[in-house]
C-alpha positions as CSV (number, residue, x, y, z in Angstrom):
1,M,28.5,-2.7,-2.6
2,E,29.3,-3.3,-6.2
3,L,26.6,-2.9,-8.7
4,G,27.6,-6.2,-10.3
5,E,26.9,-8.1,-7.1
6,L,23.4,-6.6,-6.9
7,I,22.6,-7.4,-10.5
8,R,23.7,-11.0,-10.1
9,E,21.3,-11.5,-7.2
10,L,18.4,-9.8,-9.0
11,K,19.0,-12.0,-12.1
12,G,18.9,-15.0,-9.7
13,I,15.4,-13.9,-8.6
14,V,13.6,-12.9,-11.9
15,G,15.9,-14.4,-14.6
16,E,18.6,-12.9,-16.7
17,D,16.2,-11.6,-19.4
18,W,14.2,-9.6,-16.9
19,V,17.0,-7.4,-15.5
20,V,17.7,-4.5,-17.8
21,T,20.9,-2.4,-17.6
22,G,21.6,-1.0,-21.0
23,R,21.4,2.7,-21.2
24,E,19.0,2.9,-24.2
25,A,16.8,0.2,-22.8
26,V,16.6,1.8,-19.4
27,L,15.9,5.3,-20.7
28,R,12.1,4.9,-21.1
29,Y,11.8,3.8,-17.5
30,M,13.4,6.9,-16.1
31,Y,10.7,9.4,-16.8
32,D,6.9,9.8,-16.8
33,E,4.5,12.2,-18.4
34,T,5.3,15.1,-16.1
35,A,6.0,18.4,-17.9
36,P,9.8,18.4,-18.6
37,Y,10.3,21.9,-17.0
38,V,9.2,20.7,-13.6
39,R,10.0,17.0,-13.8
40,P,12.8,15.9,-11.4
41,Q,16.1,14.8,-12.9
42,A,16.5,11.0,-13.1
43,A,19.5,9.5,-11.5
44,E,22.2,7.5,-13.3
45,D,23.0,3.9,-12.5
46,I,19.5,2.6,-12.8
47,V,18.6,-1.1,-13.0
48,V,15.2,-2.1,-14.3
49,V,13.8,-5.3,-12.8
50,K,10.6,-7.0,-14.2
51,P,9.2,-9.6,-11.7
52,S,6.5,-12.0,-12.7
53,S,4.9,-12.6,-9.3
54,S,4.4,-11.2,-5.9
55,I,6.9,-13.7,-4.6
56,E,9.6,-12.3,-6.9
57,V,8.6,-8.8,-5.9
58,A,9.1,-9.8,-2.2
59,E,12.6,-11.3,-3.0
60,V,13.7,-8.2,-4.9
61,L,12.7,-6.0,-1.9
62,K,14.6,-8.3,0.5
63,V,17.7,-7.8,-1.6
64,A,17.2,-4.1,-1.9
65,N,16.8,-3.9,1.9
66,K,20.0,-5.9,2.4
67,Y,22.0,-3.4,0.3
68,R,19.9,-0.3,1.2
69,V,19.1,0.3,-2.4
70,P,16.2,2.5,-3.4
71,V,13.3,0.8,-5.2
72,Y,10.9,2.8,-7.5
73,P,7.7,0.9,-8.4
74,R,6.5,1.7,-11.9
75,G,3.2,1.1,-13.7
76,G,2.3,2.6,-17.0
77,G,4.4,5.8,-16.6
78,T,1.4,8.1,-17.1
79,G,1.8,10.2,-13.9
80,L,2.1,13.9,-14.0
81,V,4.0,14.7,-10.8
82,G,7.3,12.8,-11.2
83,G,6.1,10.0,-8.9
84,A,7.8,7.2,-10.8
85,V,11.0,9.0,-11.6
86,P,14.0,7.3,-10.0
87,T,15.7,10.3,-8.3
88,K,18.6,8.2,-6.8
89,P,20.6,5.3,-8.1
90,G,18.7,2.1,-7.6
91,I,16.0,-0.2,-8.9
92,V,13.1,0.6,-11.1
93,L,10.6,-2.2,-10.3
94,S,8.4,-2.5,-13.4
95,L,5.3,-4.6,-12.9
96,E,4.5,-4.8,-16.6
97,R,4.8,-8.6,-16.7
98,M,2.2,-9.1,-13.9
99,D,-0.8,-8.6,-16.1
100,A,-3.1,-11.6,-15.3
101,L,-6.8,-10.7,-15.2
102,T,-9.8,-12.8,-14.1
103,I,-13.4,-11.5,-14.4
104,D,-15.5,-13.2,-11.7
105,V,-18.9,-12.6,-13.3
106,E,-21.0,-14.1,-10.6
107,N,-19.6,-11.7,-7.9
108,M,-19.1,-8.8,-10.3
109,V,-15.4,-8.5,-9.3
110,A,-12.2,-8.2,-11.4
111,E,-9.1,-9.9,-9.9
112,A,-6.3,-8.0,-11.5
113,E,-2.5,-8.0,-11.2
114,A,-0.8,-4.7,-10.9
115,G,0.4,-4.6,-14.5
116,V,-3.1,-4.9,-16.1
117,T,-3.8,-1.8,-18.1
118,L,-7.0,0.2,-17.7
119,G,-7.8,-0.5,-21.4
120,K,-7.5,-4.2,-20.9
121,L,-9.7,-4.1,-17.7
122,I,-12.4,-2.2,-19.5
123,E,-12.4,-4.4,-22.5
124,E,-12.5,-7.7,-20.6
125,A,-15.2,-6.5,-18.3
126,E,-17.4,-5.5,-21.3
127,K,-16.9,-8.9,-22.8
128,H,-18.8,-10.3,-19.8
129,G,-21.6,-7.7,-19.9
130,L,-20.0,-5.7,-17.1
131,S,-18.2,-2.4,-16.8
132,F,-15.5,-0.7,-14.8
133,P,-17.0,2.7,-14.5
134,P,-14.1,5.1,-13.5
135,H,-12.0,6.3,-16.4
136,P,-9.0,8.2,-15.0
137,G,-7.6,9.0,-18.5
138,D,-4.8,7.3,-20.3
139,E,-5.8,3.6,-20.9
140,G,-2.2,2.7,-20.8
141,A,-2.2,3.4,-17.1
142,T,-2.0,0.2,-15.0
143,V,-4.1,-1.1,-12.1
144,G,-1.2,-0.8,-9.6
145,G,-0.5,2.8,-10.5
146,L,-4.1,3.8,-10.6
147,I,-4.6,2.5,-7.1
148,A,-1.3,3.8,-5.7
149,C,-2.2,7.2,-6.9
150,N,-5.9,7.0,-6.2
151,A,-6.6,8.1,-9.7
152,G,-9.8,10.1,-10.4
153,G,-10.9,11.3,-13.8
154,A,-14.0,12.8,-15.4
155,R,-16.4,10.2,-14.1
156,A,-15.7,10.8,-10.4
157,V,-18.8,13.0,-10.2
158,R,-20.9,9.9,-10.4
159,T,-18.8,6.8,-9.8
160,G,-16.0,8.1,-7.5
161,V,-12.3,7.6,-7.6
162,M,-10.3,4.4,-7.5
163,R,-10.6,4.2,-3.7
164,N,-14.3,3.5,-4.2
165,Y,-13.7,0.4,-6.3
166,V,-11.0,-1.4,-4.4
167,L,-12.4,-4.3,-2.4
168,G,-9.1,-6.0,-1.6
169,L,-5.4,-5.8,-2.2
170,E,-2.2,-7.9,-2.2
171,V,0.7,-5.7,-1.1
172,V,4.3,-6.5,-0.7
173,L,5.8,-4.5,2.2
174,P,9.2,-2.9,1.9
175,Q,11.0,-5.6,3.9
176,G,9.5,-8.4,1.7
177,D,6.4,-9.5,3.6
178,I,3.3,-10.2,1.6
179,L,0.1,-8.7,3.0
180,L,-3.4,-9.8,1.9
181,L,-6.1,-7.2,2.6
182,G,-9.9,-7.3,2.0
183,A,-12.0,-9.8,0.1
184,K,-14.5,-10.0,-2.7
185,T,-17.2,-8.5,-0.5
186,L,-18.8,-5.1,-0.3
187,K,-18.8,-5.1,3.5
188,N,-15.7,-5.9,5.5
189,N,-15.2,-4.7,9.0
190,M,-12.2,-7.0,10.0
191,G,-10.0,-4.6,11.9
192,F,-8.3,-1.5,10.6
193,N,-8.9,-0.9,6.9
194,L,-5.3,-1.1,6.0
195,A,-6.0,-1.4,2.3
196,H,-6.9,2.3,2.3
197,L,-3.6,3.1,3.8
198,F,-1.9,2.0,0.5
199,I,-4.5,3.5,-1.8
200,G,-3.0,6.9,-2.7
201,S,0.3,6.2,-1.0
202,E,2.1,6.7,-4.3
203,G,4.3,3.7,-3.9
204,T,6.0,4.8,-0.7
205,L,4.5,2.3,1.8
206,G,4.3,-0.9,-0.2
207,V,4.1,-2.4,-3.7
208,I,0.6,-3.2,-4.8
209,T,0.7,-6.5,-6.8
210,R,-2.9,-7.5,-7.1
211,A,-6.4,-6.1,-6.5
212,Y,-10.0,-7.1,-6.2
213,L,-12.0,-4.4,-8.1
214,R,-15.7,-3.9,-8.0
215,L,-17.5,-4.1,-11.4
216,Y,-21.0,-3.0,-12.4
217,P,-23.5,-4.0,-15.0
218,R,-22.8,-2.5,-18.4
219,W,-24.9,0.6,-19.3
220,E,-27.3,-0.1,-22.1
221,A,-27.9,3.5,-23.2
222,T,-25.6,6.5,-23.3
223,A,-25.5,10.0,-24.7
224,T,-23.1,12.9,-24.8
225,L,-24.1,16.6,-25.0
226,I,-22.0,19.5,-25.9
227,V,-23.8,22.6,-24.6
228,P,-22.5,26.0,-25.7
229,F,-22.9,29.2,-23.7
230,E,-22.1,32.8,-24.4
231,N,-20.0,33.0,-21.3
232,R,-18.6,31.0,-18.4
233,A,-21.0,32.4,-15.8
234,R,-24.0,30.9,-17.6
235,A,-22.3,27.6,-18.1
236,F,-21.6,27.3,-14.4
237,S,-25.1,28.4,-13.4
238,A,-26.5,25.6,-15.6
239,A,-24.0,23.1,-14.2
240,K,-25.2,23.8,-10.7
241,R,-28.8,23.4,-11.6
242,I,-28.2,20.1,-13.3
243,L,-26.4,18.7,-10.3
244,F,-29.2,19.8,-8.0
245,S,-31.9,18.5,-10.3
246,G,-31.4,14.9,-9.3
247,V,-29.7,13.9,-12.6
248,I,-26.3,12.6,-11.9
249,P,-24.3,12.6,-15.1
250,L,-21.6,10.1,-15.8
251,A,-19.3,13.1,-16.4
252,M,-19.6,16.8,-16.6
253,E,-16.7,18.7,-18.1
254,Y,-16.0,22.4,-18.7
255,F,-13.8,24.0,-21.3
256,D,-13.7,27.2,-23.3
257,R,-13.5,27.7,-27.1
258,R,-9.8,28.5,-27.2
259,A,-8.7,25.3,-25.3
260,I,-11.0,22.9,-27.2
261,E,-10.0,24.4,-30.6
262,E,-6.4,23.8,-29.7
263,A,-7.2,20.2,-29.0
264,A,-9.2,19.8,-32.2
265,K,-6.3,21.3,-34.2
266,H,-3.9,18.9,-32.5
267,L,-5.9,16.0,-33.8
268,G,-6.5,17.5,-37.2
269,A,-10.2,17.4,-36.6
270,P,-12.8,20.2,-36.7
271,W,-14.6,21.2,-33.5
272,P,-18.2,20.6,-34.5
273,V,-19.9,23.3,-32.5
274,A,-19.8,26.8,-34.1
275,A,-21.6,28.7,-31.4
276,G,-20.6,29.7,-27.9
277,E,-17.4,30.6,-26.0
278,A,-17.8,28.3,-23.0
279,Y,-19.0,24.7,-23.0
280,L,-20.3,22.0,-20.8
281,M,-19.7,18.4,-22.0
282,I,-22.3,16.2,-20.3
283,M,-22.2,12.4,-20.5
284,L,-25.2,10.3,-19.5
285,A,-25.3,6.5,-19.0
286,E,-28.3,4.5,-17.8
287,C,-29.8,1.1,-18.0
288,S,-32.4,2.0,-20.6
289,E,-32.9,4.6,-23.4
290,D,-36.1,5.7,-21.8
291,I,-34.2,7.0,-18.7
292,V,-31.7,8.7,-20.9
293,F,-34.5,10.5,-22.8
294,V,-36.1,11.7,-19.6
295,E,-32.7,13.0,-18.4
296,L,-32.1,14.7,-21.8
297,D,-35.5,16.4,-21.5
298,M,-34.7,17.6,-17.9
299,I,-31.3,19.0,-18.9
300,S,-32.7,20.7,-22.0
301,K,-35.2,22.6,-19.9
302,I,-32.4,23.7,-17.5
303,I,-30.2,24.8,-20.4
304,E,-32.9,26.8,-22.0
305,G,-33.7,28.5,-18.6
306,E,-30.0,29.4,-18.2
307,G,-29.5,30.9,-21.6
308,G,-27.8,28.0,-23.2
309,L,-27.4,27.8,-27.0
310,E,-28.5,24.9,-29.2
311,P,-26.7,21.7,-27.8
312,L,-25.1,19.0,-29.9
313,I,-26.4,15.6,-28.9
314,A,-24.5,12.4,-29.8
315,Q,-25.9,9.0,-29.1
316,R,-24.0,6.8,-31.5
317,S,-20.9,5.4,-29.8
318,D,-18.5,6.5,-32.6
319,E,-19.8,10.1,-32.3
320,Q,-19.4,10.1,-28.5
321,S,-15.9,8.6,-28.8
322,R,-14.9,11.4,-31.2
323,L,-16.1,14.1,-28.9
324,L,-14.4,12.5,-25.9
325,K,-11.2,12.2,-27.9
326,I,-11.1,15.9,-28.7
327,R,-11.7,16.7,-25.0
328,S,-9.0,14.3,-23.9
329,S,-6.5,16.0,-26.3
330,I,-6.4,19.3,-24.5
331,Y,-3.4,18.3,-22.4
332,P,-1.5,16.7,-25.3
333,A,-2.2,19.8,-27.4
334,L,-0.8,22.2,-24.8
335,K,1.9,19.9,-23.4
336,G,4.7,21.2,-25.6
337,E,4.2,24.8,-24.3
338,T,3.4,23.8,-20.7
339,F,5.6,24.7,-17.8
340,D,3.3,23.0,-15.3
341,I,-0.2,21.5,-15.4
342,L,-1.9,22.0,-12.1
343,D,-4.5,19.8,-10.4
344,T,-6.3,22.3,-8.2
345,T,-9.7,21.2,-6.7
346,V,-12.2,23.5,-5.0
347,P,-15.7,23.0,-3.5
348,I,-18.1,22.9,-6.4
349,G,-20.0,25.9,-5.2
350,R,-16.8,28.0,-5.5
351,I,-15.6,27.0,-9.0
352,S,-16.8,30.2,-10.5
353,K,-15.0,32.3,-7.9
354,F,-11.8,30.2,-8.5
355,L,-11.9,30.9,-12.2
356,D,-12.6,34.6,-11.5
357,E,-9.2,34.6,-9.7
358,I,-7.6,32.9,-12.7
359,E,-9.0,35.6,-15.0
360,E,-7.6,38.3,-12.7
361,L,-4.2,36.6,-12.9
362,E,-4.5,36.6,-16.7
363,R,-5.2,40.3,-16.7
364,R,-2.4,41.1,-14.2
365,Y,0.3,39.2,-16.1
366,G,-1.1,39.6,-19.7
367,I,-1.2,35.9,-20.3
368,W,-3.5,33.0,-21.1
369,L,-4.1,30.4,-18.4
370,P,-5.9,27.5,-20.0
371,A,-8.4,26.2,-17.4
372,Y,-10.7,23.2,-17.9
373,G,-11.7,20.0,-16.2
374,H,-14.2,18.2,-14.1
375,I,-16.7,20.8,-13.1
376,G,-18.9,18.1,-11.6
377,D,-16.4,17.5,-8.8
378,G,-14.5,20.8,-8.7
379,N,-11.3,19.5,-10.2
380,I,-10.0,22.2,-12.5
381,H,-6.7,21.8,-14.4
382,V,-4.8,25.0,-15.1
383,H,-1.8,25.2,-17.4
384,V,1.0,27.6,-16.7
385,L,2.6,28.0,-20.1
386,K,6.1,29.0,-21.1
387,Y,5.2,32.6,-21.8
388,P,7.9,34.5,-23.8
389,G,10.2,36.6,-21.7
390,F,9.0,35.0,-18.4
391,S,11.7,33.7,-16.0
392,R,11.3,30.4,-14.1
393,S,10.8,32.3,-10.9
394,Q,7.9,34.3,-12.5
395,L,6.3,31.1,-13.7
396,E,6.6,29.6,-10.2
397,E,5.1,32.8,-8.7
398,I,2.0,32.4,-11.0
399,R,1.7,28.8,-10.0
400,D,1.9,29.7,-6.3
401,R,-0.8,32.4,-6.8
402,I,-3.1,29.8,-8.3
403,Y,-2.5,27.5,-5.4
404,D,-3.2,30.3,-3.0
405,A,-6.5,31.0,-4.7
406,A,-7.6,27.4,-4.5
407,V,-6.7,27.0,-0.8
408,A,-8.3,30.3,0.1
409,L,-11.5,29.0,-1.3
410,G,-11.4,25.9,0.8
411,G,-9.8,23.7,-1.9
412,V,-6.6,21.7,-2.3
413,I,-3.6,21.8,-4.7
414,T,-4.1,18.3,-6.0
415,G,-7.3,16.3,-6.5
416,E,-6.1,13.4,-8.6
417,H,-2.5,13.7,-9.8
418,G,-1.0,13.3,-6.3
419,I,2.1,14.9,-4.6
420,G,4.8,12.9,-6.2
421,A,8.2,14.6,-6.4
422,I,7.1,18.1,-7.6
423,R,4.4,19.0,-5.1
424,R,6.3,18.0,-1.9
425,A,7.3,21.5,-0.8
426,H,3.8,22.9,-1.3
427,A,2.2,20.0,0.4
428,G,4.4,20.5,3.4
429,E,3.7,24.2,3.7
430,L,-0.1,23.7,3.4
431,L,-0.6,20.7,5.6
432,G,1.8,21.6,8.4
433,P,4.3,19.8,10.7
434,T,1.8,17.5,12.5
435,W,0.7,16.0,9.2
436,A,4.3,15.6,8.1
437,K,5.2,13.9,11.4
438,V,2.3,11.4,11.2
439,M,3.1,10.6,7.6
440,S,6.8,10.2,8.5
441,D,6.1,8.0,11.4
442,L,3.9,5.7,9.2
443,K,6.6,5.6,6.6
444,R,9.3,4.8,9.2
445,A,7.2,2.0,10.7
446,L,6.7,0.2,7.4
447,D,9.9,1.2,5.6
448,P,12.6,1.8,8.3
449,N,15.4,1.8,5.7
450,N,13.5,4.2,3.4
451,I,14.1,2.2,0.3
452,L,10.6,2.5,-1.3
453,N,10.2,5.5,-3.6
454,P,12.3,7.9,-1.6
455,D,12.1,11.6,-2.3
456,K,8.3,11.4,-3.0
457,V,5.1,12.6,-1.2
458,L,6.7,13.4,2.2
459,P,8.0,17.0,2.6
């Protein structure tokens, strides 16, 4: 097949302006936010196609099947495991033009096309007195990508991950069939729940083009606490007691002084808490200020009993946003020196033991392993940095030891980032041949020509 023939057919489907072939124009579609040192190499001969509807997506996939050309679905490009990187010559299917959004206020449902950004979804919901509770991070991420990767984030401790919000999907199968799944109802027992097969499939089984997403009433009162502790052990003990108290925070984050000061420095802003070496960041959101005040009082008593230092309490929205922005900047602050950012998740009762293992690795290798994250659900992000004098094989050995520690404690190597391209070998080793066979059989049944996001997820 000649590339020119493929391009002519694609232009006939989406229009000449929406097929991009120029090297400079294509370049930004070839990579995502994965750390450059572990990110897979993008292939040459990439064509970017920007459909405007599920019908156009279906026609593009039919052409790709005819020519046996790989197709790489792409959302906002915010992934951290190389899941959107085109590793073979083929088509990057960018869904950015499909950004229609309707808020069905009466049913508290958002009907969103795949290209709607998280930021737009949150903003439009709030205009109607509603909220989309989960916040998986970068607001430039798109609905299609968030669902395909089953994104999580800090609020999963209370509101769950994307899977918990999807009521229905429109999916284009690899051979061009359009599949409608679910409805605007909370209960739906109509046969196999196929929608959940595509949630978290990372673009390997079908292209998500539209979703019905559950919304909630907007919270009327919120507060954010930064609680300093002299050491990590006391912070974790307090976190456990809070979780068992009946108070379910919107988010509960852990980080240490060194990591958060790096983030503040990156922003050019001071970290406003002078005391402590370890911190809990607790976010509360309720339907009234009275409930928030009761929860603040309960948490204050727990903190005092666990040796916590004087907390910083922010109730104004701008103050809370400023604190969250600093917390969210830990990864950008460390990104330039990061070999790999890990996504390990362990049972919440074993987080302290997991970080003991991290500290032991730090002592053994004489390095710093920044560890922070969602203490409320056990999802701890660990950075393996580019330590001076360390070879790639040594860095990989450190990463593997961290994985081993998580798995030995009953955890997993990825809680929210996914497998993508860069975790495939580890996933295969840990999950075994039966898992790989079942996944491969599903892939083969839906995508017999293996055109959809090849070289991803499956070992």
